[in-house]
N, C-alpha and C positions, 0 to 999 in steps of 0.2 A: 191795133189796124196794122196790117201787113205793109212792108216796105219793098219798093221795086227798085230793082239795080239798072243804070244804064249799061248800054253796050261798051263803054269804055271800061266801067268796073267790071263786067264779067270778063272781058278779054284779059284786064290783069290778073284776076283771079286764077283764070286758067293757065295764064303762063307761071304763074307762081306756083300752081298746081304741079304743073309739068318739072318745074324747078325740085320741089319738095321732093316728087317721086325719084327723081334722077338721083340727088344726094342720098336719100334712103337706101335705094338699091346699092349704091356705091360704098355704105357702111359709114356714111356721114350724117349720122341721126341728130347732132344737134344743129346742123344748117338746115336740114329738113325740118326740125321743128320749128325753127324762125320763120320759115317760109309760111309752114301751116297757121302759125300765130297770127301772123300777118293777115292771110286771106281770112281766118275768122274775126280779125278787128275790122275788115272790111266787111264781111258777110256772117256773121254770127250763126246763122243757121246750115252754113256750107257743109253737106254731107260728107263728101270725100275728106275735105281736109280734118274734120273732126274724126273722121274714122282713121285717116292714118297717124294723125296725133295721138288716138287712143293706143293703136298697136306700139308708137313710140314710148308712150308712158307705161306701157305694159312690160316691155322688154327692160324698161328701167326699174322695174319693181315698183311703181307707184300705181298701185292697183285699183285704190278708189278714184284715183283721177281718171284711169283708163275706163272704168265704168260709167263714169259721168261723160266722157267722151263719147262713148258707144252709144248712151242714150241720147245726146245730142244728133249724131248720125241717125238714128233711127226714127226720131222725131222728125227729123227733116224732110225724110223721104221713106215712107211706108212701104214702097213698092222696090226696095231694094234688099233682096233675100241676107246678103253679107252683113249688112249692118245690123239686122235682128240676131244674126247667127254670132256676131262677136259680141254683141251684148248678153245673149244667153250664155255664152261660156264664161264671160267674166262676172255674170251674177253666181252662176253655178259655183265658182272658186270662191266667192264670198258666202256660200252657205246658203243663198237666196233661191230655193229650190222651186218654190210656187212661180217668181218672177222669170227665173230661166226657163220653166217650162213654157210660159206666155210668149216668151220671145221665141224660142225653137219652134214652137208651132206657128207663128207668125212667118217665121224664115221657110217653114214648108209649104205654107199657104202661099207664097209668093213663088217658089220653086219647088214642087213635089218632089222632084229628083235629085232633091240637094241630101247627097250622102252624107255630109260634115251634120247638117241639122238632124237627121237621122241617128246618127252615133250621139249627137248631144240628148236628144229624148232618150236613147237607150241607157247612158249614164244616168240620167235623172229618175229613170225608173229603178234602174238598179240600186241608186242612192235612199229611194222611197220603199226598198225592200218588196220590188215587183220584178223578180227575176224572169218570169216568164215573158213578160213584156219587154223588158230589156232585150232579151235575146232574139225577139221578135223584130225589133227594130234594127238591131245589128245584122241580123240576117238580110233585112231589105237594103241596107248600105251595102254588104259585100256584093249584093246581085247587081247594084248599079255601078260598082267600081272593083271589079274583082282582083285588081291588082293593089288594091290598098291594104295598108296592115292593120289601120286603127279597127275597123271593123271586125277584122279577127282576135284582135285583144280584147274588145268588149264581150263579144260572145264566149271567148274562154273565161271573162270574169261572170258572166251569167250563168254559164253553165257549172263552174264551180260554187256558185251560190246556189245551184240547184242540186250539189253534190253529184255532180256528172263528171268525175275526175277523169277518165280517159279521153273523152270528146272535148273537155276544156284543153287538155295538155295539146289534143292534135290542133286545136285552133291556134294555141300560141308557138306550137313547132311551124305552121301554115305562115303566120307573121314573121318568125325568124326567116323564113324562105324568102320571102317577100322583102325583107329588110337585110339583106347578106352582110352587111357592114356596119349594122347599128348594135353596137354593145347593150344600149338598154332595153332593146327587145328580147336579147338573150338573158339580161338579167330577169325580165319577169317570166321568161320560160323557166330558168334555174330557179326562181322562188317557187314557181308552181310545182314543180318536180319535187323540191324539197318538203314541202306542205304536203303533198300527197304519199310520201314515204319512198320515191326513188332517188335514192340518196347519191349512188353512183352516177346515174344520168345528171343529176343537179350539179354534182361536183364539174363534171365534164363541161357542162353549161356555162357554170360561173368562169371556169379557165378560159373557155371560148370568149364570154364578155370581158375579160380582162385582156385577152388578146387584142380584142376590137378598141380597147382604150376606155373601157367602163370599169378600171381596177381603182375604184375609190374605197376609202376605208370601210364603208357599209357594205362592199362588195367582199371584200377580204374576211370580214368578219362572218358574213353569212357562210363563206366558204370554209372557214373554222369550223363553224357550228355544224356543217355539212359532214366534213371529215370527221369531226366526233361522233355523228351519228352513226357513221361506217366503224366506228372504233380505231380509225387511223389518229392515234393521239398526237403522235409527233407531227404529222402535217397539220393537224388542228392547231396547235401551239405555234408553229412557223405561221400559218394565216394571221393568228390573233396578233402575233408581233408584227407581222407587217402591216396590219390594221393600225397598231398603235403608232409605227412608225410614220405612217402616212398621215394620222390624226392624233398626233400627241396631246393628251389631255394633263398627264401627271409625269413626275420626274423618274419615279422609280419603275423599272419596267415590269418586274414580278407584280408589285402592287397593282399597276394600273391592269395588268393582265387579269388579276383575280375581279377587280373593278367593272371590267368589261363583261366577263362571265356572268357576274351578279347581277350587271345591268339587262342581260339576255335571260335571266329567269335560271340561269345555270348554278344555283347557290352552293350546291355540294362541291362542283368543281373550283369554283370560286373560292371556297373555304380551305380546299386543298393548296390554292396557290396562294393564298394569303400566309397559311402555315409555312409555305415555302420560303415566304419573304421573312418570316421570324426566324427561321433557323438560319438563313445568312445574317440577319441583324436583329438579334433578341431586343434590342431597344428602340425597334421600328414601331412607334406609337400609332401611325395610321393604320398599320396591319392590324395592330390589337384592336382598334375602333372597327374596323372592315370586318374583321372576325365576327364580331358582335353583330353586325348588320345581317352577315350571312347567318348565323344562327337563327337571329330573328325572323329572317324569312324563311329559314326552314321550320318555324314553330316551336324551337327550342329557346323559349324565353329565359329559363335558367342559365344556359350557355351563354346567352346574350348578355345578360347580366353580369356572368363572371367576367367575361372579357373586357367590357367598358370599366368595372371596377378594376382590372389590373391596368387599364390604360389611364384611368384617373390617379390611380396610384404611383405610375410611373411619371405621370406629367398632369399635378393637381390642378395647373391652370388652363386644362384645356376644356374648353367651355362645349365644343362639340361632344366630347365623352360624357359629360355630366348631362347633356341634352338626351342623348343616345339611353344612357341609363335611365333618365325618366321615363322615357318611352318602354323600356324593359320592363321596369315595375309597374307602369300600368296596365300593360299587356297581362301581366299576372295579379291583375285586382289590385293592388296595392297603391291607391291613387295619393295618400298621403305623403308617401314616400317618393312616388313621381312628382308631385307638387313641388317637394324639396329639393329636388333634383334639378328641376326648369329653374326654380329660383337660384340655386347655386350658380348655374349656367348663366345667369343673367346678372348675378353680381360680379362676374368675371367678364362678361361681354353684354353690356346693357341694352345694346343694340342688337342683340341676337335674334333675329325674326324667326327662326324655327322656335326657339324657347317660348317667344312671345306668343306665336301662333299655337304652340302645344298647350299652353296654359288657357289661352281663350276656346280651343277645340275641345279640350278635357270639359270645360264648362258647359260646351253646347253638347257634347255627347251626355252629360247628366240632365239635359234640356234645362239646363240654368241659362235659358237664352238671354234673358236682362243681363246679368252679372258678365256674361260672355262678350256681349256687345259694349259693355263698359271697358272691359278689359283691354280688347282688341282696338278700340278707337285710342286708347291711350298708348298701346303700341304703335299706332299709324301716328300718333303726333311725334314719336321720337323718329319714326323712319316712314313719312309720307310716300316715300317713292318704292316702298318695298311692294310688291305686286302679290305676294302670296299672303300678306297681311290682310290685303282688302278681300281677299279670296275667303279666307277664314272669318271676316265680318260679314260678308255676303250670306255666308251658310248661316251664320248665327241670326241675322235680320230675318231670313226665310223661317227659319224655325220660330222666329219670335213674331209670326205673323205678319210681317211687314215687306210682301213681296216686292213693291215698287222700291222702297229703300234697298233692298237686297238687289234689286236689277241695276241701280246706280252705282253700288259698290262693284257688283260683277264688272259692269263696264270700264270702272276705274282700273281694275285690276289689269284687264284686257288692253287697255290703253298703254299702260307701261310693260305689259308682257302678252302680246297678241295669242301666242301658242299656249297659254297656261290652261291645262285641261280642266282644274277645280273649278274655277269662275264660270267656265263654259257651262260645265254640267249643272253649276247652281243656278244659272241663268235659266236653261231650262226647268228648272224646278220651280222658279219662281215665274216663269212666263205661264208653265201649267198651272199654278195658283191663281193666276188673273184672267184664266181661261182662254189662252191665245192659242191659234190651232197651230202653229208653227213652233211651238216649243222645240219639237223633235230636232229640228236643224242646230240647236246649240248641242245636243248629246252628239250629234255626228260630228261636228266640229270638234269636242272634246275628246271623241275617240279617234279621229284625224290626227290631233296633237297627240295623243298618248295613248295607242292601240289598248295597252294593258291597263288600263284606268278601269278598275272595277265598278265603281259607282255610276261612272258614264254609260259603260257596257249594260249595267244591270238595267238604269231608267231606260236606256234605250230600248233594252228589250221588253219591258213592261209597255212602252209605246208601242212597238210594234206587234205585241200579243193583242192590246187593245185595238189596233187597225186591223187586225186578221191577217199580218203577215207571220204566220206561225213558225215557219222555218228559222227565219233570222231571228225572231222574239226568242225562240228557246234556246239558241246557240248563246244568245247574249243573257238569258236567264239564268245561265249556267254560272255567272259571274257573282251569283247571290252570295256564295260562302265568303270571296275574298271582300265583296263590298261590305259585310258585316251584317248583311239584311236578315238572315237567319244563325241558328246556331254553329259553332264552329264545325268544319267538314270531319267528319271520322274516319280514321285507316282501318283497312282489314287485310288480313292475309290471303283472302281470295282478291281476284279481279272484279272490277266493276263491269255490271251488264251492259253492254253498248249495242245490243239488239241481235245478237248471235241466236242462233235456234234454242230453244229451251226445252225440246222434246226429251225427255227422262232426267232435265237437269233440275237443281234444286235451287231456287231464287230466294235472298234474303232482301226484304225491303225496310229500310229504316226509317225512322221518324227524324224529322229536321226542323218543323215549324209548329206551330199553335194548332189547337185542335179544330179550329174554322178551316185551316188548311188541309187537314187530317181527313175532315169530311170530303173535301172537294177532290182531294187527289185518291181517294177512296173509289173514286167512281171508276178508276182504271183496273181496280184489283181484279174484277170478274173477267176481264180479257186475260191479265197475268195468269190467273188460276188456270184458263182453258190452254194457254200455251205452256205452262212450266208442268214438269213430271210433280213437283212438289212446291209450295210457297210458303215461305215463313214471313208474317207481318208483324211488325213492332209498332205499337201505338201507344199512347199516354195511357197509364195506367187505369183510368177512370173510363175508358172507353173498351176495354179488353172484353166485357162481356156482351155489350154490343155489337162488335166487330166478330167476335166468335160465332154469335147467331148468325150473322149477315152474310159471313166467308165461311161455311161449314167445313170445306174443302180443303181450307187453309189452316195453318198453324198461328195462331194469334198468341203473342207474348207482349207482356209489359215491357215498358222501355228500361233497358239495363243501366245502372252507374256508369257514367263516363270512364273510361281509361285513361291514363296519362297523355299529354298532347303528344308524344312522340312514340306512345305504345300503339301497336296494332292489335284489333280486335280478333279474335277467332271464332268463327260462326261454322256452324256443320251444314254448309251450302257449297254449291259451286260458284255462285255469282252473288254479288250485293249491288243495290242501287238506292239511293236517297229518293223519297217519295216523289220530291218534287220535280226529279230527273225522268221520271215514267212518262210524263206527256209528250216529252220531246220525242221519245222513240214510237208512241201509240197514237199520238193527237197531232198530226203533221198538218194537217187540211181539216177543214170545218167539216168534210164530208166523212170523218174518222170518227166522229162523235157520235155514239150510239143514241136511238131515241127512247131508250129504258127510261121510265118514269120516276125510279127510284133503285138505292141499291142497299139501304139500310134498312134493317126490320126490327120493329120493336117487340117486346114480349106481348104476345097476345091476350093473355089473361090479364096483363096489367091495363092494357088498352082498354078491355073490356071495362074493368073496374073504373077507371076515368070516366069512361063514356057514361056509366051509371051514376057518378057522382056530379057531372056536369048535367046531367038530366033534372037532377034539383035545383040547378039554377035557371030552369025555364026552357022554353022550345025556340029562343032566338039563335040568330047566326052567332056562333062561338067562334071569337077573333082572339088569338094569343097576341101579346104586344110586347114590344123590346124597344127601347130609346137610345141604348148606348152601349159601347165595348165596356168588356170588364177593365180592360187596357185604355185608360185615358192619357195618350200622350199629346203633345200640343199640335202635330200634325193632324190628330183624328177628330179633335174637338169640332172641327169643322164641318165633319160627316155627321153630326148627330143634333138632334133636337130634344130638348126637355120636354118634359111630360106637360108643362103649363104650356107649350105650343100646339098641343093636341087637341085643343077645343072643337075645330071643326069635325073631329071624328067623334068624339064623344057625344056631339050633338045629332049622330045618327041614330033613328029609333030602329029597333028590333034588332038590337046587338047585344050580346053579353061579353064584355071583355075580361080577358084572364091576363094576370101577371106572368110574364117568361122573362123579367129581369131577374138576372141571378147574382145581384150584389145587393146590399142593404140600400132598399129603396122605399121603407115603410113611410118615412116622413114626406117623400115626394108624392106617395099615393094618396094618402090621407090628406094633403093638400088641393091636389087634382079634385079628388071626390068631392072637397068642401066647395070649391070653386066651380065646377061644372055639374054637379049635382048626378053624378053617374058613377054607380060602384064599379070596382076593379077586383076580380076576384083574386084570391089567392089562398095557398092552404098551409096553414101551421104544420111544421114538421117536414115539409118538402125541400130538401136541399138541391134547388137548381144548380148549383155550383159544381158540386161533386157526385150527384146522384143521376148520371147520365141515363141510366136504365127507366129511372122514373120519370125523367124530364123526356125521354124519347115516346114513352107512354103516352103521357099528357098531352105533347104535341101530335100525335097522332089521332089522339080524340079530337082534335080542333078542327074546324071547318076551313080556319083560314089563319095565317100568320102575319102581320105588318111589323117590320123591323129594319134598321138601317144595315149595312155591312157590319155583321158580328157572327159569331158562333151559333147563335139562335137561329138564324136566317139561314146559316149553312146546313144546320141539322135539319131544318124542317123542309127544305129542299131536298137532302139526301133521302129523308123518309117518303118523298113524294106527297107533301102535305102543299097544298098550294099555298104561296107565300108571294106578298107584293113587298117589293124591297125599295126603299127610298135613298137617293143619294146621288153621287156622282157618277160619271162613267169611271169604269176601272179595267185592267186588263183580263178580268174573268168574263167579260162581255164579249172580247174578241171579235169587235166590229160589227157585230149582227144587232139586230133590232131585241132578241131576248138572250138567254144565256144558255150556250149549248151546253154548259155543264149540268144546268138544274132545269129540265123541261117543265117542271111546276113553277117556275119562280116568274113573275113580271115585275120589270122594272119601271119605277116613277122617277124621272130624272128631271131637274130644272131644266126649262126651256130657255133660250137667250136672255139673258139679263134676269133671270128670276133667281130667287134662293130656294133653300129646302122647304120654308113655309109655304109656298105654293105648290110644290108637289104634294105636302099633305093635304092642301085644299082638295087637289086632284083625286087624291085616294079618297077622301071625303065623298065626293060626287059619286065615284064607283063604286062605294061602299053603300051608299044609299041606295043606287039602282039595285045592286045584288041583294040587299038585305030586303027591301021592297019587293022583290021578286021571290 
C-alpha cells in the first residue's frame, strides 16, 4: 500500500535536499550524504535524494551502491530521464549491457533529444559489435550538441571499429579542439595515431597531453613505445625510465625497464635490457629468471629452460625459478619433468600459488578434470584467499561438465580479485554451457581487464561470429594461436598476406586445423585462385587428391614436417596466410558469402560405382549417418548422441541407412540393428578414416547425410550433398537461420529447454515426410 506524506514532511525533505545540494556543490560530500540519507529515512522513494546519493557513492568508488541508488531513483519517478540515464551508465560499467540498453531507451523515451542518452546507446552498440549503429547514435548526439566532445570521441571509436582510420582520427582531433585544456582527450588522440601508424604525430600528441597534466606512468610508457616505433631508442628509454620513476614496481631500474617492455609485448627488447642488467651484476638472479620468461614469450623454450636452470643453480631455493623451469619443460612436451619442477617449487614454498595452479592446470590440459579438481581444491584449502587458484578450479569444473559449480568458483575468484581475467573468461564459458544469452558480457569484461588475454579474445570472437558481427569476430579469432586452440603458429621468410593486390603474385595457404575446418575454409579457395597469379594450397595428406581435383588451377601439396620453433620456413611464393585467416579478408559481411552449392568434387567414375552398389540395397531414400566425432573430448561429448538414441529415425519406412562413422563402431551397429530391426549398410574394405577419395565418392552417391558437427557433415556440405546437422549453435552459423558456409546444410537445433533427443525427433518427422514423398 502506498504511503503519503504530510506537508510538514515534504517541506522538511525539500529543505534537506537544498542543503545536500549546497554541500555537494561545495565539495563536502560527507555532509551531503548525511542529508540525503536523512531524506531517504523520511521518504525511501525520494528520487532526487537517491539520485544525488548515487552520484556520491559512484564518486567514492562504491559502484554497486551507486547502481542500487540510481535504480531506486528511476523506480521512484519514471518520467525523469536523468534518473534512467545515470542508471544505464552505471549498468554499462558493470557489464550489464542488456539492462543498460533498456535504461538508455527509457531515458530517450522521456527526452528524445537527450544527447547523453544517445551517447550511451552508441557505447552499448559498440560493445555489442554494431559499429554502424553506434556511429549513427553518436552522430545524432553531435547534431544535438555540436560543442560536446563526447559524441566526437564515440564517433572516432565507431569509425575505428569500421577500419576508417582517417575519419576516426579527424573526430578525435575535433574532440581535442573542443576540449583544448583536457589532457585525457589528447591521450585518446595520441593512442589512435599510434594504433594507425602515425608515430610522429602520436609522439607530439603525447607530449601535449603531458604538458596538460596527463603525464601518468601509462602515458610515459606509451610515449616510449611510440619513440621506439620511430627508431628513437634513446628517447624511448628515457620515457620508460620516467614511467618507472612515476610508477616504481621494483628496485632495480634496468631489470624493471626490461619487465615493462616484456609486459608490453616487446620481448626481444626486454631480453636485451635483462642482459644489460646481467652485465652490470652477473649474480642478479631476477634478471636470469626474467630472461627465461622473455625467451619463453619468444617461443624459445630451450633458451627459457637454460636461463631458469642457471637461476636455480645460482639460487637453488628460489621457488619462482623452479616453477618457471616446469613451465618451460611442459612447453617442450616433457610433462614428467615439469611436474617434478612444480613439486620442487612447492617443497620450497608450500603455499606457492603459481606452482599449485600449474599442477592443476596441467591436469586440466590433459582433460583429467576430476583429478585436477581434487588437486586445486587441496591448494585452495592451503590458500583460500588466492584468487588465481579459484580461477583454475573454475576452469577444471567447467571441463568436468559442472558449469554451475564452475560459476560459483569464478565468482569466488572475482570476489577476491574483481579484475582477474581468467575467471571472467571461464564464467562466460560456463554461462554458455548453461544456455544463457548474456555470456558474452563476461568475455567483454575479461578483455577489458586484460586486453591481451588470448582465450577471452578468442571466445569473444567466436561469439561475435555466431551473432553475425563478422568484422569484430574475425579480429578476435586471430587470437586462436595464442589461445592454444589450433596448432602453433608458423614463421616464414615471406610476409603474411593482409589484403594487398594479388595480381601476378604467388600466395601460399597453409594448414592449421583439422580436416573438418579444412573443408570449411576451402570454400574461400576459388576466390583466392581468381585473385592471385598462383596459389599453393597445403592440406592434410589424405586430402591431396580431392583438393587437387577440386582446385585444378592451384598447386596442392601435403603438409610438410614442421620446422623448429624459431626457424622460419622458406616457400617459393610472395605471401603466406594461414587458412583460418582467409575469411577475415574475404568474408567480412554475410553478403560476401557466395551462393555456390559446392566447391569439392569427388571422382565421377567412383561416384558411379557407388551408385551402382547402392542400387543393390533397394530403391529407398539413401541416407548416410554419423553420430560422433573422431576426437571425443569432454567438451564435445555433449554435442553427440549415441546410436541407441536414433530409434525415431530407424522407425521411418522407406529409408536405407548407410554407415559413415569412421571409427570402430561395429559393436554399436550390431546392437542398434538388433534393437530396432533396421539394417545399417557398410562395406568391408572401405577405410572411411584414411581414404577420403572413396569416402567422398560414397557421400556424393547418397541422397542425404544426417550427422552432428563433425568432418563427415562438413565433407558432405562441401560436396553439395544435402546435410541435416543436429547440434547446438556455433560460430559457423554466423547468426543466420542457415549456414552461409554450406548452402546445402540444414540445421536442427534444440529449442528452448530441449535436448538433442528432441532435435532427432524433429529430424525423424521431416525424414518421414521426405521419404513418403
